[in-house]
C-alpha positions in Angstrom: 48.4 -76.3 -17.4 51.5 -77.1 -15.4 53.8 -76.4 -18.4 52.8 -72.7 -18.6 55.8 -70.4 -18.2 56.0 -68.6 -14.8 55.2 -65.3 -16.5 51.8 -66.6 -17.7 50.9 -68.0 -14.3 51.8 -64.7 -12.7 49.7 -62.9 -15.3 46.7 -65.2 -14.5 47.1 -64.3 -10.8 47.0 -60.6 -11.6 44.0 -61.1 -13.9 41.8 -62.7 -11.2 42.3 -59.8 -8.8 39.7 -57.1 -8.8 40.0 -53.4 -7.7 38.9 -54.0 -4.2 41.9 -54.3 -1.9 40.2 -56.3 0.7 39.6 -59.2 -1.8 42.9 -59.1 -3.7 44.9 -61.8 -1.9 41.8 -63.9 -1.1 41.1 -64.3 -4.8 44.5 -65.8 -5.6 44.7 -68.3 -2.8 42.8 -71.0 -4.8 45.6 -70.7 -7.5 48.1 -72.0 -4.8 46.0 -75.1 -4.5 46.1 -76.0 -8.2 49.3 -77.8 -8.2 52.8 -77.7 -6.7 54.3 -75.8 -9.6 51.6 -73.1 -9.6 51.8 -72.8 -5.8 55.6 -72.2 -6.1 55.2 -69.5 -8.8 52.4 -67.6 -7.0 53.9 -67.7 -3.6 57.4 -66.7 -4.8 56.1 -63.6 -6.6 56.0 -60.7 -4.0 53.8 -58.5 -6.1 50.9 -60.9 -5.6 50.8 -60.4 -1.9 51.0 -56.6 -1.5 47.3 -56.1 -0.5 47.1 -56.3 3.2 43.5 -56.3 4.6 42.8 -56.5 8.3 39.4 -58.3 8.8 38.0 -60.7 11.3 38.7 -63.7 9.1 42.0 -62.6 7.6 44.5 -62.4 10.4 46.5 -65.4 9.3 46.3 -64.4 5.6 47.5 -60.9 6.4 50.5 -62.2 8.2 51.3 -64.6 5.3 50.9 -61.7 2.8 53.3 -59.5 4.7 55.9 -62.2 4.8 55.6 -63.0 1.1 55.5 -59.4 0.0 59.0 -58.9 1.3 60.0 -55.3 0.6 57.5 -54.6 -2.2 55.3 -51.5 -1.7 52.1 -52.4 0.2 48.4 -51.5 -0.1 47.0 -51.6 3.4 43.2 -51.8 4.2 42.3 -51.4 7.8 38.8 -51.4 9.3 39.1 -49.8 12.7 36.0 -51.6 14.0 38.3 -54.7 14.3 41.3 -53.0 15.7 40.4 -53.2 19.4 40.1 -56.9 19.1 43.2 -57.4 17.0 46.0 -55.7 19.0 48.5 -57.7 17.1 48.1 -55.4 14.2 50.5 -52.9 15.7 53.3 -55.5 16.0 52.6 -57.0 12.6 52.3 -53.9 10.5 54.7 -51.7 12.4 58.0 -53.0 10.9 56.4 -52.9 7.4 54.8 -49.4 7.7 57.6 -47.7 5.7 56.6 -50.0 2.7 53.0 -48.7 2.5 52.2 -46.8 -0.7 48.4 -46.9 -0.2 46.6 -46.7 3.1 42.8 -47.1 3.6 41.5 -46.5 7.2 37.8 -46.9 7.6 35.3 -46.4 10.5 37.5 -44.5 12.9 35.5 -44.8 16.1 36.9 -42.0 18.3 39.0 -39.6 16.3 42.4 -39.1 14.8 44.2 -40.6 17.8 43.1 -44.0 16.5 45.3 -43.6 13.5 48.4 -43.0 15.6 47.4 -45.9 17.9 47.4 -48.3 14.9 50.5 -46.7 13.3 52.8 -45.1 15.8 54.5 -42.0 14.6 52.1 -41.6 11.7 52.5 -40.1 9.1 56.3 -39.9 9.5 56.4 -43.7 9.7 55.1 -43.9 6.1 57.4 -41.8 4.0 56.5 -43.6 0.8 52.8 -43.1 1.0 51.2 -42.2 -2.3 47.4 -42.7 -1.6 45.5 -42.0 1.6 41.8 -42.7 2.3 40.2 -42.0 5.7 36.6 -42.2 7.0 35.1 -42.1 10.4 32.2 -43.8 12.2 29.0 -41.8 12.2 28.7 -39.9 15.5 32.4 -39.9 16.3 33.9 -36.6 17.6 36.7 -34.8 16.0 38.7 -31.8 17.1 38.8 -29.5 14.1 41.5 -27.3 15.6 44.1 -29.8 16.5 45.8 -31.2 13.4 46.7 -34.8 14.2 48.4 -35.7 10.9 51.6 -33.5 11.3 53.7 -33.5 8.2 52.3 -35.8 5.5 54.6 -37.3 3.0 55.4 -34.8 0.3 54.9 -37.7 -2.3 51.2 -38.1 -1.5 49.3 -38.1 -4.8 45.7 -39.2 -3.9 43.7 -38.0 -0.9 40.2 -39.1 0.1 38.6 -37.6 3.2 35.1 -38.8 4.2 33.7 -36.6 7.0 37.3 -35.9 8.1 38.2 -32.2 8.5 40.5 -30.6 5.9 43.4 -29.9 8.3 46.3 -27.5 7.6 48.5 -30.6 7.0 46.3 -31.5 4.0 46.2 -27.9 2.8 50.0 -27.8 2.6 50.1 -30.7 0.1 51.3 -29.6 -3.4 51.8 -33.0 -5.1 48.2 -34.2 -5.1 46.7 -35.3 -8.4 43.3 -36.6 -7.1 41.2 -35.2 -4.2 37.9 -36.5 -2.9 36.4 -34.4 -0.1 33.2 -35.3 1.7 32.3 -33.0 4.6 28.7 -32.3 5.6 29.8 -29.7 8.2 32.6 -27.8 6.5 34.1 -25.2 8.9 36.6 -23.6 6.6 35.9 -20.5 4.5 35.2 -21.1 0.8 38.3 -19.0 -0.2 40.5 -21.4 1.8 39.3 -24.3 -0.3 39.6 -22.2 -3.5 43.2 -21.2 -2.6 44.1 -24.9 -2.1 42.6 -25.9 -5.5 44.4 -23.0 -7.3 47.8 -23.4 -5.6 48.0 -27.1 -6.1 49.1 -27.1 -9.7 49.4 -30.8 -10.0 45.8 -31.5 -9.1 43.9 -33.1 -12.0 40.7 -34.5 -10.5 38.6 -33.1 -7.6 35.3 -34.4 -6.2 33.7 -32.1 -3.7 30.7 -32.9 -1.6 30.7 -30.0 0.8 27.9 -28.5 3.0 29.2 -25.3 4.8 28.6 -25.1 8.5 27.6 -21.4 8.2 26.2 -19.5 5.3 28.8 -16.8 5.7 31.6 -19.4 4.9 30.4 -19.9 1.3 30.6 -16.2 0.3 33.8 -15.7 -1.7 35.5 -12.3 -1.8 37.2 -13.0 -5.1 36.5 -10.9 -8.2 37.1 -13.7 -10.7 37.0 -17.5 -10.7 40.2 -19.4 -9.7 42.5 -20.8 -12.4 43.6 -24.4 -12.1 44.7 -27.5 -14.0 41.7 -29.7 -13.2 40.7 -32.2 -15.9 37.7 -33.3 -13.9 35.5 -31.6 -11.3 32.5 -33.1 -9.6 30.4 -31.0 -7.2 27.7 -32.2 -4.9 25.7 -30.6 -2.1 22.3 -30.7 -0.5 21.7 -27.0 -1.1 21.6 -25.3 -4.5 23.3 -22.2 -3.3 26.4 -24.2 -2.3 26.7 -25.8 -5.7 26.4 -22.4 -7.3 29.0 -21.0 -4.9 31.5 -23.7 -5.9 30.8 -23.6 -9.6 30.9 -19.9 -10.0 34.3 -19.6 -8.4 36.2 -22.4 -10.2 37.1 -21.9 -13.8 37.9 -25.1 -15.8 40.2 -25.3 -18.8 39.0 -26.2 -22.2 38.7 -30.0 -22.5 37.9 -30.5 -18.8 34.9 -32.4 -17.5 32.3 -31.0 -15.1 29.9 -33.1 -13.2 27.0 -32.0 -10.9 25.2 -34.4 -8.5 22.1 -32.9 -6.9 19.7 -35.1 -4.9 16.8 -32.6 -4.8 13.3 -33.0 -6.3 12.8 -29.3 -6.7 15.9 -27.9 -8.3 16.4 -28.1 -12.0 19.3 -27.6 -14.3 18.4 -24.0 -14.9 18.6 -23.3 -11.2 22.0 -24.9 -10.8 23.5 -23.2 -13.8 22.6 -19.7 -12.6 26.0 -19.5 -11.0 27.9 -21.0 -13.9 30.8 -18.8 -14.8 31.6 -17.8 -18.4 34.8 -19.8 -18.1 32.7 -22.9 -17.8 30.5 -22.0 -20.7 33.5 -22.1 -23.0 33.6 -25.8 -22.3 30.1 -26.4 -23.7 29.8 -24.4 -27.0 29.1 -27.3 -29.3 28.4 -30.7 -27.7 28.4 -33.4 -30.4 26.9 -36.2 -28.3 24.2 -36.4 -25.6 24.0 -39.4 -23.2 20.8 -39.5 -21.3 20.1 -42.0 -18.6 16.3 -42.4 -18.1 16.6 -43.9 -14.6 18.2 -42.5 -12.6 18.0 -39.1 -14.2 21.3 -38.2 -15.7 22.4 -36.1 -18.8 25.9 -36.1 -20.1 27.0 -33.6 -22.8 30.1 -34.6 -24.7 31.9 -32.3 -27.2 35.3 -31.5 -28.5 36.0 -29.0 -25.8 34.9 -30.9 -22.7 32.1 -32.8 -21.0 29.3 -31.8 -18.7 27.1 -34.1 -16.7 24.1 -33.5 -14.4 22.8 -36.2 -12.2 19.8 -36.0 -9.9 18.5 -38.9 -7.7 14.9 -37.6 -7.8 14.4 -35.2 -10.7 11.4 -33.0 -11.2 9.1 -33.9 -14.1 10.4 -31.2 -16.4 12.0 -31.1 -19.8 15.8 -31.0 -19.4 16.4 -29.3 -22.8 13.8 -26.6 -22.1 15.7 -25.9 -18.9 19.0 -25.6 -20.7 18.7 -22.9 -23.4 22.4 -22.7 -23.7 22.6 -26.1 -25.4 22.9 -25.8 -29.2 21.0 -28.9 -30.3 21.7 -28.3 -34.0 25.3 -29.5 -33.4 24.5 -32.8 -31.8 25.4 -35.8 -33.9 24.6 -38.7 -31.5 21.9 -39.4 -28.9 22.5 -42.2 -26.5 19.6 -43.3 -24.2 20.4 -45.6 -21.3 17.6 -47.4 -19.4 18.7 -48.6 -16.0 16.8 -51.1 -13.9 13.4 -49.8 -13.1 9.8 -51.1 -13.2 8.3 -47.8 -14.3 8.2 -45.9 -17.5 10.2 -42.6 -17.3 8.2 -39.7 -16.0 9.2 -37.5 -18.9 11.2 -37.8 -22.1 13.6 -35.1 -23.3 13.1 -35.4 -27.0 9.5 -36.4 -27.5 8.7 -33.1 -29.2 12.2 -31.9 -30.1 13.5 -34.3 -32.7 13.2 -31.6 -35.3 15.7 -29.5 -33.4 18.5 -32.1 -34.0 19.2 -31.2 -37.5 22.7 -32.8 -37.6 21.7 -36.0 -35.7 23.4 -39.1 -37.3 23.2 -41.8 -34.6 20.6 -42.9 -32.0 21.7 -45.5 -29.5 19.1 -47.2 -27.2 20.8 -49.2 -24.5 18.9 -51.3 -21.9 20.2 -53.2 -18.9 19.5 -56.9 -19.3 17.5 -56.8 -16.0 15.5 -53.7 -17.0 11.9 -55.1 -17.4 9.8 -52.4 -18.9 11.7 -51.6 -22.1 12.3 -55.3 -23.0 8.6 -56.1 -22.3 7.4 -53.2 -24.5 9.6 -54.2 -27.4 9.1 -57.9 -27.2 5.5 -58.5 -26.1 3.7 -59.9 -29.2 0.3 -59.3 -27.6 0.8 -55.6 -27.7 -1.0 -53.5 -30.3 0.7 -52.4 -33.5 1.4 -48.9 -32.0 3.7 -50.6 -29.5 6.4 -48.0 -29.8 4.0 -45.3 -28.7 4.6 -46.5 -25.1 8.2 -45.2 -25.5 7.9 -41.6 -26.3 11.1 -41.0 -28.2 10.8 -44.2 -30.3 7.2 -43.2 -31.2 8.4 -39.7 -32.2 11.2 -41.2 -34.3 9.3 -44.0 -36.1 6.2 -41.9 -36.8 8.1 -39.3 -38.9 10.5 -40.9 -41.4 11.9 -37.5 -42.5 13.0 -36.3 -39.0 15.8 -35.9 -38.2 17.0 -35.6 -41.8 20.6 -36.7 -41.3 20.0 -39.8 -39.3 21.9 -42.8 -40.7 22.6 -45.2 -37.8 20.4 -46.8 -35.1 21.8 -49.1 -32.5 19.7 -51.3 -30.1 21.5 -52.9 -27.1 19.8 -55.5 -25.0 16.4 -54.4 -26.2 14.9 -57.8 -27.0 13.2 -56.6 -30.2 9.9 -58.2 -31.1 8.8 -59.3 -34.5 6.1 -56.6 -34.5 8.6 -53.9 -33.7 11.0 -55.2 -36.4 8.1 -54.8 -38.9 7.6 -51.2 -37.8 11.3 -50.5 -38.0 11.5 -52.0 -41.5 8.6 -49.9 -42.6 10.3 -46.8 -41.2 13.5 -47.5 -43.1 11.5 -48.1 -46.3 9.5 -44.8 -45.9 12.7 -43.0 -45.1 14.2 -43.8 -48.6 11.3 -41.9 -50.2 11.2 -38.9 -47.9 14.8 -37.9 -47.3 18.2 -38.0 -49.1 19.9 -39.4 -46.0 18.4 -43.0 -45.8 19.5 -45.3 -43.1 22.8 -46.9 -43.7 23.4 -49.0 -40.6 21.3 -50.7 -37.9 23.1 -52.7 -35.2 21.4 -55.1 -32.8 23.5 -56.0 -29.8 22.4 -58.4 -27.1 24.5 -60.0 -24.4 22.1 -62.9 -24.0 21.6 -63.7 -27.7 17.9 -62.7 -27.8 17.8 -61.6 -31.5 14.9 -61.2 -33.9 14.2 -64.0 -36.3 16.3 -64.4 -39.4 13.3 -63.6 -41.6 12.8 -60.2 -39.9 16.5 -59.4 -40.2 16.5 -60.3 -43.9 13.5 -58.1 -44.5 15.3 -55.2 -42.8 18.4 -55.8 -44.9 16.4 -55.1 -48.0 15.9 -51.5 -46.8 19.2 -50.9 -45.0 22.6 -51.6 -46.5 24.2 -52.8 -43.3 22.3 -54.7 -40.6 24.6 -56.2 -38.0 23.8 -58.6 -35.2 26.4 -59.1 -32.4 26.5 -60.7 -29.0 28.2 -58.1 -26.8 27.5 -56.3 -23.5 27.8 -52.8 -24.8 27.0 -51.0 -28.0 29.9 -50.4 -30.4 31.6 -47.0 -30.4 33.0 -44.7 -33.1 30.0 -44.8 -35.4 29.8 -41.0 -35.8 
């Protein structure tokens, strides 16, 4: 190990670091204890020490990191709950402020003045800043009329504001590519936000969780939706009318993705899409793939012209497809069901009585988290009756009718822990399908991250009915089958 070239040692140091800035440097410290050679390589590479996190237990490590990073651009993570106890931060970070390319300031206790206390002359002191993320403590007071940020760096590309007002200094930015705005008491007029999204021609991704302070602020005077270059738009709100107001006034290009997060029990997809503009509908003419997460409720439509996803924390027990009459099911070639961790069966199933509508369906994927108990139990419990799959509605609908859908050729199971009894039912389905439709099954893939595979005998029996039966130990199902 101590003969590895320095480039390989540096690559290992980069590999062990995750995406959380506060843990970057801490994760590579053990590598400096491996041997004298590794320690020299890791310490002498400035790029390994650019993540500066100010925490109660990291004061010494932050100082060492700043020293070893030299003049390399820095990623600074500062939790303001520690700032009052660590007054040395000003002296330590002050001389290096101009090197910051990413700044995360969390839990501002009083207001924007805390930022300038930690970084005097901010934002002018950080001319090379590319990414800025700010959040405040719950209950802290902000003056929405006094802009504390002055002139932000014209090079800023990513902005995240969590319960921070959208000040004029932010509205003047024209180089942003990513915006995340969370404001549960939004005081600006909707048109002000729309103007910002339209005039910022470099913006590619926007996530908006906005609740307007007054109902009059969400009434746009525009005659047509704004045009922009967004490739991804996510909209969230507590109120349906606010989601509708935002959607109906923002037109996406073809190929863009639209996501809706709505945590209400009562609102359904049909209610949300009432305000959907015709410009949005052009993104959804012919989805070729549907990804449906059973728990939590989420539906994702994927097609050649874009993507649409709807996510609800607590969804009403209604049929998603019945609520979405705009969806041409005859064009769908792949259905992907994802079962997240839950101890209960889904309250409803979207395709129990609709499989005949999927006339072009080629692939069904059933993916289960390894820790999801109910699906694994139903598919592996040998004491269950022969009609085991009846407990999972879409599996029951599929296996009980070998001729529907007529074009189905691929079935993929991921982490499903298939029982011998279920394998017998699946083999019988494949055999019956040969005699009832011209499109017999061509491929069945069984994927399991823990190696819980059916017996060799059951797999051999299935191979007699299906040309390709593959068993692989992976975490995710393979892609590109359609």
